[in-house]
C-alpha positions as CSV (number, residue, x, y, z in Angstrom):
1,M,121.5,70.7,95.2
2,T,119.2,72.1,92.6
3,I,116.2,70.6,90.9
4,P,117.2,69.1,87.6
5,T,115.6,70.4,84.4
6,H,115.0,69.1,80.9
7,T,116.3,70.7,77.7
8,P,114.5,69.5,74.6
9,P,116.2,68.7,71.3
10,D,116.5,71.6,68.8
11,Y,114.6,69.7,66.1
12,L,111.3,69.8,67.9
13,D,108.6,72.3,67.1
14,P,108.9,75.1,69.8
15,K,105.4,74.6,71.1
16,V,105.8,70.9,71.3
17,A,109.1,71.3,73.0
18,A,107.7,73.7,75.5
19,D,104.8,71.4,76.4
20,I,107.1,68.3,76.7
21,T,109.6,70.3,78.7
22,A,107.0,71.6,81.1
23,S,105.7,68.1,81.7
24,I,109.1,66.5,82.1
25,N,110.2,69.3,84.5
26,I,107.2,68.6,86.7
27,L,108.2,64.9,87.0
28,L,111.8,65.8,87.6
29,K,110.8,68.2,90.4
30,R,108.4,65.6,91.9
31,D,111.2,62.9,91.9
32,Y,113.7,65.4,93.3
33,L,111.3,66.2,96.2
34,L,110.7,62.6,96.9
35,Q,114.4,61.7,96.8
36,T,115.6,64.7,98.9
37,E,112.8,65.3,101.4
38,V,110.7,62.1,101.8
39,D,113.0,59.2,101.2
40,P,115.8,60.3,103.6
41,L,113.3,60.7,106.5
42,M,111.2,57.6,105.9
43,S,114.3,55.4,105.3
44,N,115.9,56.6,108.6
45,T,114.2,54.5,111.2
46,D,115.6,56.6,114.1
47,Q,114.2,59.8,112.6
48,W,110.9,58.2,111.5
49,D,110.3,56.6,114.9
50,A,111.0,59.9,116.6
51,L,108.0,61.4,114.8
52,T,104.5,61.4,116.4
53,P,101.8,59.3,114.6
54,D,100.2,62.5,113.4
55,Q,103.6,63.7,111.9
56,Q,104.1,60.3,110.3
57,A,100.6,60.5,108.8
58,S,101.4,64.0,107.4
59,W,104.5,62.7,105.8
60,L,102.7,59.7,104.3
61,T,100.1,62.1,102.9
62,Y,102.8,64.4,101.5
63,Q,104.5,61.4,99.8
64,S,101.1,60.2,98.4
65,N,100.3,63.7,97.1
66,L,103.7,64.1,95.4
67,N,103.2,60.7,93.7
68,A,99.8,61.9,92.5
69,V,101.1,65.0,90.8
70,D,99.8,64.9,87.3
71,S,102.2,66.3,84.6
72,R,99.7,66.2,81.8
73,N,98.5,69.7,82.4
74,P,101.4,71.7,83.9
75,A,99.3,74.9,84.4
76,L,97.1,73.0,86.8
77,V,99.7,71.4,89.0
78,T,99.3,72.1,92.7
79,W,102.3,71.2,94.8
80,P,101.6,69.8,98.2
81,T,103.0,71.5,101.3
82,K,105.9,69.9,103.0
83,P,105.1,68.9,106.6
84,E,107.1,70.1,109.6
85,V,109.6,67.7,111.1
């Protein structure tokens, strides 16, 4: 499964289209990571309960950091590191 991307409409000014596309692609990547990495683990009680409290805290921090990703300035986005399972 690949991270989805946005294609802007042709009628937009190229600079505006590039800025909008970069911001939207950040949000799409963030949502993809939440849906494919975080949600499956946290919603599976057997897997979640098998983690140590420190591991659970790491995953909760990762989730929080993903949710905090700011798409307003794509050049400054720092992606959090996925914790070990």
